[in-house]
ZAMARGU-4260 file (C-alpha; in steps of 0.2 Angstrom, whole numbers, plus 5000, padded with zeros to 4 digits):
<rodrens>
0) 5002/5002/5001 | 5006/5018/4999 | 4998/5032/5007 | 5006/5049/5009 | 5001/5059/5025
5) 5012/5075/5020 | 5013/5087/5038 | 5021/5106/5037 | 5022/5122/5045 | 5033/5134/5056
10) 5044/5124/5070 | 5040/5123/5085 | 5021/5123/5080 | 5019/5102/5084 | 5021/5096/5067
15) 5038/5086/5072 | 5028/5077/5088 | 5011/5073/5078 | 5022/5065/5064 | 5029/5054/5072
20) 5015/5049/5082 | 5005/5046/5070 | 5017/5033/5059 | 5019/5023/5075 | 4999/5023/5075
25) 4997/5018/5057 | 5016/5010/5055 | 5020/5021/5043 | 5037/5025/5038 | 5041/5042/5046
30) 5054/5056/5038 | 5058/5072/5045 | 5063/5082/5032 | 5071/5093/5043 | 5083/5083/5048
35) 5091/5082/5028 | 5093/5098/5028 | 5099/5102/5047 | 5113/5092/5043 | 5117/5099/5027
40) 5117/5119/5036 | 5127/5109/5051 | 5138/5102/5039 | 5143/5116/5030 | 5147/5127/5044
45) 5157/5113/5051 | 5167/5116/5033 | 5163/5134/5029 | 5174/5139/5047 | 5155/5149/5049
50) 5153/5152/5033 | 5137/5146/5021 | 5145/5142/5004 | 5131/5136/4990 | 5141/5125/4981
55) 5148/5115/4997 | 5128/5113/5002 | 5125/5107/4986 | 5139/5094/4985 | 5135/5091/5005
60) 5116/5088/4999 | 5119/5074/4989 | 5128/5065/4999 | 5122/5064/5016 | 5124/5049/5025
65) 5113/5042/5039 | 5128/5046/5051 | 5124/5063/5044 | 5105/5061/5052 | 5108/5052/5068
70) 5120/5069/5076 | 5118/5076/5092 | 5116/5091/5087 | 5103/5093/5073 | 5092/5101/5085
75) 5099/5115/5091 | 5097/5133/5088 | 5113/5133/5077 | 5105/5119/5067 | 5089/5127/5063
80) 5095/5146/5057 | 5109/5134/5047 | 5096/5124/5037 | 5083/5138/5036 | 5098/5145/5026
85) 5103/5131/5017 | 5086/5129/5014 | 5082/5143/5003 | 5096/5137/4988 | 5089/5131/4973
90) 5101/5120/4971 | 5101/5112/4987 | 5084/5109/4991 | 5084/5100/4970 | 5100/5087/4976
95) 5087/5083/4992 | 5072/5081/4980 | 5072/5064/4973 | 5078/5056/4993 | 5061/5063/4998
100) 5049/5060/4986 | 5053/5041/4983 | 5054/5040/5002 | 5036/5046/5003 | 5028/5033/4990
105) 5038/5019/4997 | 5027/5003/5001 | 5017/5004/5020 | 5011/5020/5020 | 5024/5037/5025
110) 5021/5054/5035 | 5034/5068/5030 | 5034/5084/5040 | 5043/5098/5034 | 5039/5114/5025
115) 5034/5113/5009 | 5030/5092/5006 | 5008/5094/5004 | 5014/5112/4992 | 5030/5104/4982
120) 5039/5086/4989 | 5018/5080/4989 | 5007/5089/4979 | 4998/5072/4977 | 5000/5067/4997
125) 4982/5055/5001 | 4983/5068/5019 | 4987/5085/5021 | 4991/5092/5037 | 4997/5111/5041
130) 5002/5110/5060 | 5003/5128/5066 | 5002/5138/5081 | 5005/5155/5089 | 5021/5166/5089
135) 5022/5165/5107 | 5017/5147/5113 | 5029/5141/5099 | 5044/5150/5106 | 5039/5146/5122
140) 5039/5126/5116 | 5056/5127/5107 | 5063/5140/5125 | 5059/5123/5135 | 5070/5112/5124
145) 5085/5122/5122 | 5087/5131/5138 | 5092/5115/5145 | 5107/5115/5138 | 5109/5131/5136
150) 5103/5138/5154 | 5108/5159/5150 | 5094/5156/5132 | 5078/5170/5135 | 5061/5167/5127
155) 5064/5183/5121 | 5079/5177/5111 | 5071/5162/5105 | 5054/5171/5099 | 5067/5182/5091
160) 5078/5169/5081 | 5058/5158/5075 | 5050/5175/5070 | 5067/5176/5056 | 5067/5161/5051
165) 5047/5161/5050 | 5050/5177/5039 | 5065/5168/5029 | 5054/5151/5028 | 5038/5159/5021
170) 5046/5174/5008 | 5060/5162/4999 | 5057/5160/4980 | 5060/5144/4981 | 5048/5132/4989
175) 5040/5146/5002 | 5033/5138/5017 | 5013/5138/5016 | 4999/5129/5017 | 4994/5119/5002
180) 4977/5124/4997 | 4968/5106/5001 | 4976/5104/5020 | 4968/5105/5034 | 4974/5116/5046
185) 4983/5112/5065 | 4980/5125/5079 | 4990/5119/5094 | 4990/5134/5101 | 4978/5129/5113
190) 4976/5109/5110 | 4987/5095/5123 | 4999/5086/5111 | 4985/5071/5114 | 4972/5081/5108
195) 4981/5088/5093 | 4986/5071/5089 | 4967/5065/5090 | 4961/5076/5077 | 4977/5071/5065
200) 4974/5053/5067 | 4956/5056/5065 | 4956/5063/5048 | 4970/5051/5043 | 4959/5036/5048
205) 4944/5044/5039 | 4955/5047/5024 | 4959/5029/5025 | 4942/5021/5025
</rodrens>
């Protein structure tokens, strides 16, 4: 069976948590496409000494390994900012496009989360969900994650970073972050994790029937 669930949305809205829960519920494979760009971004920073070179980024995007995707530092704020920058590069997106499209149509079903899954990677996905939340709630959630290793980090700093990333992702020329016209809008601002997950599961279960 080939069945694709495309879940998009800005950082810290809950799409990763929802995607993993959905994949587990239905036995689908799961790909966090953001990890692809984070891995490329981190490797570019390492090689370029903090400078993001488009040519280097494109070359690295075409040669990612599983070890690159399993790195412990992919969830840092630095990795997130680097990911947003390389994701705006057409050559990088092109290098990763085929991998994502093939993954999406694998047997047994697949869940992909990102920012352009329902609009660019999988426009024909059986289910499309766009997960969002208020800026303040997203900043508080992300701060809770990051403050464990960055105790001096403030919510205001996280909010500033999120807003900058949102603007960059939404306004880039190639594959900007936006909801597909036929996507379900799932606002998690006032929802618990369980409530958000159950809403997503209900939509998918109905489509499977």
